[in-house]
N, C-alpha and C positions, 0 to 999 in steps of 0.2 A: 649339349642339353635333346636327347632323342625323343622326337615329336610323339610319341606313345607319353610320358613321362609331361610333357609339355602340356596338354588334352589333359591329364588326371590333374594336373594341378589348376588350371583353369577352371577346370569343374569345380574343384572344391572354393577357390577363392572369388568367381563371378556370386553367387549365392553372397557370401560377405560383402563383395561391393554394392549389389544392387540394394541389401539390406539398408546397408550406412546410406546411401543415396536419397533412401524412400524416408529414413528414418522423421519424424514430426511428431510435433505436442500431440499427445494423445488424450481429445476431448472425454473417453472412455475412462482413462487414468486419473483425470481431473476431475469428474463426477466420484469416480471411489474414492479418493482423496477427500474431498469437500464433507461426503454425505459420513463417512468415517468421524474425521478430527469435529464436524457440526452436529453428530447425532447426542440424544438423550445421554446414552451412556457414559460421555465424558462429560458431563455438567458444566460445559460452557469451559471447562479448559482455564479455571482460575489459577492466579501464578501462584505457585509452591503448594497445589493441591494433586492429594497420589493421581485425579482426572489430569490434570496437567502432565503428570508424571507419563502415563500412558499415552499420551500424545507427543513427549519425547523419546517413548519407544518404538512406535509407529515410523517415528521420520526419521529416526536411525537405522532401522531396519531397510528402509527405503533409499534413503545413503548408500547402505553397504548392498545391497543389491542392484544399485546403477552402477559400482564399481569404483568408489570414493573411497579414499580412505580417511580414519577418524582422526579429527587436527581440535578436539577441544582437549583440556586442562585433565580429564578424566576419561580418555577413549574417544566416545562420541559428543559426550556432553562438558561442556563448559560451565563449571560448575560456581555457583555463588553465592551468598546469603542477603538478605533484603528484612531490615526491619520495618512492617506493614505501618502505616498511620492509622490513628484511629482519629486523628481529626478530620472530617468532611472536607477541609479544602487542603490537606494534604499538606500544612506546615509542621507536623511533629513526624519523628519517626520513635512510637513511643508505643508501638503496638507489638503486638507476635514477632518473632523472627523466623524468615523465609525461609524455606532450602530451595533452591531456584537453579535451571537447567539451559543454556542453549546448545543449542545442539547443530554441532559443526564437522565437515565435510568439506574434503578436499581434492581436487586433480589434479597430479603434478605435471604439468606437461615440460618442465625443464627449465623453465623461462625466467629469467631477472624478477620481471615484475606478475601481478596477480589483479587480476578482476573480482570482488564480490556483490557474490549475487543475495540479496536479504528480505527476510520476512518478520513479523513477528507472529506466532501462534499462539500467546496467551488470548482470554476474552474477560470475560467479566464475572463469569461462571457461576453463582446464585442471588446475585445481585447484592452482596454486604458490601461492595466498598464506594458507594455513594457517588459510583458514576454512570449509573444505568438512567435512560430519560426515561422509564415507565414510571408511572405514578405511584405502582406498588409494589418496587421489583424483591424486594427480601425474600427467597425459600426460590423463587423461577428459575429456570432453566434460562442461559441466556445463551446461546448456542454459537452464537457468531460464526455464520457461513461465510455473508462475504466480509463479515471482519474480524478474524482475518485468515481462515482456512482458503479461502480465495489465492493469500498471496502466498501461504506457506504451500498447498498443490503448484502453484506455480514455481516456485524454490526445487519443489524436488521432480517435479517435471523439466524442469533447465537440467539441473542433473542428470537426470538421465539421457537427456539429448546429448551432451557435451560431449560425457562420459562414453558413450554410442555411437554416436554418427561418421565412426570410420576418419576425423580429422582431428591434428594434432592444431591445436589454434598455436598465436605465439607468444598467448599468457595462461598461466598458473589458473586456477579458479577456485575459491573460496566461497560454499554456500553456507549457508547461517539462517537458520530459524532462531527469533528470539524469543525470551520470556521477560516478562514485568513491563512490555512495552503502554499497559494499561495504566500501570501503574504510577509513569511519569519515565517511560523509554531505559527504563532502568537497566532490563538487559544487554543492551546497544553499548549503553555506558561501561558496563560492569566490562565488555567483554574488550573494549578500544581503551578502558585502563590499563585492562593483562591480558592484550593480545595473542595469539596463539603462532603469529606470521608477523614477519617485520612490516609495520604500517609505510615505512617508506616507502617501500616496494609495494603498495598497494596502487596500480593506476586509475582506477577510482570504483564506486557503490553502486549499487543500481538497487534501489526498494520497493516493493510491490506490497500497496497495504491498500485493501478494499478496491479488487481490479475483476469482481465479480458480476456487476449493474450495470454492463456497458448497457445502453437503453437505446430506443429506436433511431435516434440521428446520430447514436453510432461515435459520440464524442468522448478524449480519454483526454486528462489533464496532467501532462508531464512537469515535474515540477526539478525544479537547479541547475536546468539549462544553460544560465549563467554562471554557476560554478567553473566553468571551464570553455573555451574558445573554441574548441571541437565539438562541443554538444548539437549547437543548432545546426551547422554543416551537414551534419552525420543525420540529422533528424531530417531535416530538410528532404534530405537526396531519395527517401523512400519512397516508393510507390506503394501505399497503401489506401486502404475504402475507410479507414478509421480518420473523423479527424481529429486533431491533436490542437488541445491548447495548449501554448510553451509558457511557464513559469518562472523567473529566472533564480527566485530566493534560493537559498541553503539551507534556510530554518525554515521549519515546519514542524507539523504536529507528529511526525513516527521519527523513525529510527536511523533513517541517513541521516538528520541532522547530528546525531552522536560523530559519526565520521566526516561531517562537515565542518564540525570544531577541529578535529582533527586537521583541517587543511588539505583534504581529501575529497576532489571533483563526486558529484553526487546525483543522482537521479531518480527521481521518485514520481510512479504511476499510479495513478487513481481515477477512478469509473466516476466517481461522483458521490454524494451522500443520498439519503435518501429516506423516508419515512420510517424505516426500519432500527436505523441507527441506534445503536446502544438500548435495543429493545429484545424481549424475547423472542419475538416477532423474524428476527433476521435468522430463517433458517434454509436450510440445504436447496428444497424445492423453489426455492423463488431466485436461486443464482442463473446465470442466463451461460452457461457451459458452453455454448457454441462462440458466445461472445467473448469470453475468457480465453477459449483456445486463440481467437484473433488477439486479444490485448497479449499472452505470453510469448507470442509466433513473430507480434511488431518487436516486443520487449529483444527479445533473440536474434532481432536482424539487426538492431542496434549493436548491440553486443559484438555482433561478426562485420559491422562496419567500423568500428573502435577499437575492432583485437587487430587490428591492420595496422593500427596508426603505434606508434613509441607513447611512453609512459604520458599521461596527460598533463599538461601545465594547469593547475590550478588556479581560480582567482576567487577572490571574496567578493558578497553579493551585499547588498542592504535588506535588512531584514525588514520583513513589511510589516514584523509586530511593532517594529520602534515606530514607523508610521502611524501605526491604526488608531486613531481618535479614540478615547473611552467615552461612553454615552452611558446615561443612567435609564432608557425605555429601551423593550424591544416589541418591535412589529408581533411579533410569533409567529416567522416566518421559516421555512429551510429551503436557502436558495440554493440554484445551482451551478454548482460551482464550476463546472466544465461549457455551461453557456457563453458565449465570442461575441455573441452581438450584442449591439449600445443595451443596457438595461440592466435589471437584475430580473430573472427569471424564480417566478416561485418553485418548487420539487413539491413544498409541503405545505400545512398550514397548521398550527397547532389550535385546538379548538378551546376556544374561552378567552383567546388571546387578540389583542385591537385588530392584528389582519383579518382574522375569523370573522369577528364582530362589523366590522365594516362588510363584508361581502368578498374578501378576496379571496383568489379557487386558484390549486394546484394547475401550472400552464402559464398562468396569468405573468404579466412582462412588466414591472414597476419602472415606471417611465422620468417618473414627477414624483416628489417627496417634500409635500410645501411649498419655498422657493427653490430647490436644491433639483437643477437637471440630473438624473442619476443615468450614469453610463456605464459605471462596471462596480464591484463591491467595496473599494476603496471612495467610492462619490456615495456609496448607500450611504456606508457607517459616517462620515464626515455630516450627511443629512440628520440623520439619526443622533448624532453627537450633539449638534446645533438645539434638540427638544428637553422636555424636562417631563416630567409623569403630570397630565394634564392637559397637557396640551392635545388640540384639534387641529389637523389637518390634512387641506386634500394631496389625496393621491393619487395621479392619471397612471393608468397601466394599462395595457396594448392586450386584448383578451382575442383571440385567432386574428381575424381583419377587423374589429372592433377595438375604437380607444373608450375606456369607459374609467370618470372620475366619482372616489367613493372619500367619506372623511373617516380618518381615524382619528379613534380620540386614546390617545399612550396612557 
């Protein structure tokens, strides 16, 4: 090849190589996606609503722009029907039939196995479905910025990264945004019952749900680590400034559960609950976008490590739900699920409930409840299960450097 031709080809190739090498998750794009999906225009993305359909079209447009191929049963959409329940407890399916859609894009690397990256994009709409925590929810827009525009934005940006990073990974990628999660993991169940790829060829699934509120302590919960022996070494080998709390269970309150029940290894990323959870106040301006980028970059790094391995081995885990005791009383606190030290950290206190009346505050760490030592959430729930309405018990908390004892009446 003549030198002049070599120089010309290098001049073309170098900018492309440089762009691939510098490609990273874009905080600016994450901001754009969340602000659109959690805008009043989309009225809370209620399952089967015209506004949820607008969100689906936005996601499919982003998938197409990234360079993915459609992998639904109807183009980008994996359509299904769901009969809504009129029962507040969801025990019946006697309501209107909803026309719903998951959004599915595929990156074909010609590989034998596939990695699934998912998040739900629906939320509570206008508060008609009995799952809002607002005192008077009906008619109020529940924008669901953290829950789960944040995870949806993560899927979109991950799709753009893996499709345009200049690297041909050893796995194919299926990117899927689920409908109907808030009605009972409906979209992911429907997909795993009628998949558009062979689930036997899925190495693992990673789910992002509520990843937009990384706090000052920078703690992230990663669930499902017990579903494959490859997960813990991959996570522990990463260099990160984020504190990771690992949870082994494959079953949890989000869409990874549907894949776990098909004997697929799963991971679940979650930055924790907060006082805006399932309320109209979960708005886009409360998302920590720099933190969101950090979380997605960390998840991306986990995927890149596991991409170098053969198909992961599945192992079943013990469900926490089977061990969870039943209790008839409540304290009225929102625990910090990312907290990893001994005790239960209070992330929020509901006004008028026993904890509020006793004087517990956000940030308190519950160490004792009656005769019970509180080491973690399981110990806390067992302590609650031992009491009944009307009981008065002493609660020991750590508040800053001080210890305080208060009386709580259930």
